[in-house]
N, C-alpha and C positions, 0 to 999 in steps of 0.2 A: 205614660204610666199614671195611673190615678193617684190623686193627692193622698189618700189614706195609706198607701203603701210606702210613701217616702219616710215617715217616721219609723216604720218597721225596719226598712233597709238601713237607715241611719243608726238605729239602735244596734242592729247586728254589726255594723261596721265599728261602732264604739266598743262593743264587747270583744270583737276579734282583735282590735288594736290593744285593748287592755290585757288580753291573754298573751299576746305577742310580747308586749312590754314586760309583763310579769316574768315570762319565761326567760327573756333576755337579761333582765336586771337581777333576778333572784334565783336563777337555776342553781348557781353554785352553793347557795345556802340550803338547798334541798338534799345535798349529798350527806351521807352519814358514814361513820367509821365501818359499819357492817358491810358497806359496798366493797370494801377492800380487804375483808377478812381472809379470803383465800388467795390473795396475791402475794407473790414472792418478788424479791427477797424480803424476809421478815425484818421489820423495823425494831431494832434493839436500842432502847434509850442509852444504856451504858456504852454500847459500841459506837452508836451514831453521835451522841451528844458529848461523849467523853474524849473528843479529839479535836484537832484544829482543821479549819476549812477556809478556802478562798471563796469569795462570793462575788458574782457579777449579776446585776439585775436592773430592772426598770420599775419605776413607780408610775402609775397612770391615774388620771383623774376619772370622774364619774362618766365621762363620755368615751373613755378608752384611749384618749390621747396620752402620749408619753409626757409626764410632768417632770421627771428627773431620771437620770441614770446614776447608778450607784455601784461602788466596788467596796470591798472590805474583807476583813478577816474575822473569823469566829474562833475563839479559843475555848475549848471545853476540857473539863477534868471530872472524873467520876470515881467514887469510892463507895462500895457497898450499895446502899439504896438511895444515894443522893449524889448530886453533882453541881457544878458551877459552869456558867457560860459567860463569856465576855464578847460583846459585839463591838467592833470598831468599823464604822461605816463612813464612807466619804461620798458626798453628793455635790452638786453644783453650789449648794448653799452652805457647804462646810462639813465639819465632822459631826457625827452623832454616835456617842458611845453609851453602851448599856451593860449592866451586869445583872445576872439572874442567878438565883439559887433554885435548884431543881430537886424535887423529892418524889419518889414513887409512893403511891398511896395504896398499894395492894392491887393485885390483878393487873388490868391494862391501864389503870389510872395513874396520873402524875400531876404535880402542881409546880408552878413557877412563881417566884416572888422577885420583884425588882422595883426600883424607883419609878420607872416609866409605867408601871401598872397600878391602877387605882385599887385593885384587890388582886389576890392570887389568880393566875391563869389556871384553868382546868384543862388537862390533857387526857386524851384517850388514844392508846396504841391499838391498832387493828391491822393485821396482815402487814403490808408494806407501808402503812401510813401512820402518821401522828397528827391528830387534830387538836388544836389549842383554841380555846375561847377565852376572851378577856376584855378588859376596858383599858385602852391605851391612852395615856396622857401625852400629847405631842408637845415638843419644846415650842417656845414662843416663836422661833424662826419659822416654824411650820404651822403656825396658827394658834397653838396653845389649846386646842380642842381636846375633849375626851371622846374617843371613838369606840364603838363596839367593834371588836376585831375577831376574825376567824382565820386562823392560819392552818395550812396543811403542809406537812413535809412528807415526801415520798422517797423511799429507798429505791435507787435505780440499779439496774443489773450491772452497770460498770463500776459500782462502788460509790457513786456520787449521790447527791440529794437534790431533788427538785422542790422548790418552795413556791407556794402561792398563798397570798394573804388578801383578804377582802376587808374593807373598813366601811362602817356605816355610822351615820349620825342621825338620830331620831328615826331610825328605821330605813333611811334612804342611803344608797351607796354613794360614797364620796371619793372612793379611790381603791387602789389595790397595788400590790407589789408582787412581781414574779422574779424569781432568781434561780440560778443554778449554783450549787455548791460543789467544789472539788476538794478532795482531801489534800492537805498540805504535808 
């Protein structure tokens, strides 16, 4: 192979690798609520967030390895256009408890407020999904960082919920959480 072609092939390999890395690392951030608008069963905040759930999940680091296993309970209550959630989670590092106030903002939008949030989380309900975006402040036992978070909850046909969260720092993925929620 002549020497002038080596930089061309090397450049193409770098571009192909960058595209593959981008697709692998950031594809979840490219989904939007409109992708789920026609899917059933419909996600109802009052119905789904106004009850109690048992949770089993795994937290994973940026390379996809399991960093922690967690179990817990989520207790919700709903009245009119607002509600409250209490999360009681247990991991290998101990307990992690949160309380959130939820308020519908008209149409498909809602907001969550809580001590673990730097500012209110913004939520959008669409079809069988709820997407939340917020800045999560981790406890010191988990590093104490403030992370950009995107959570998805999906209503399942069996009455349960599937949860998937992605966490980023300075635009780079640092971990995620996947869980299944069963009604109590």
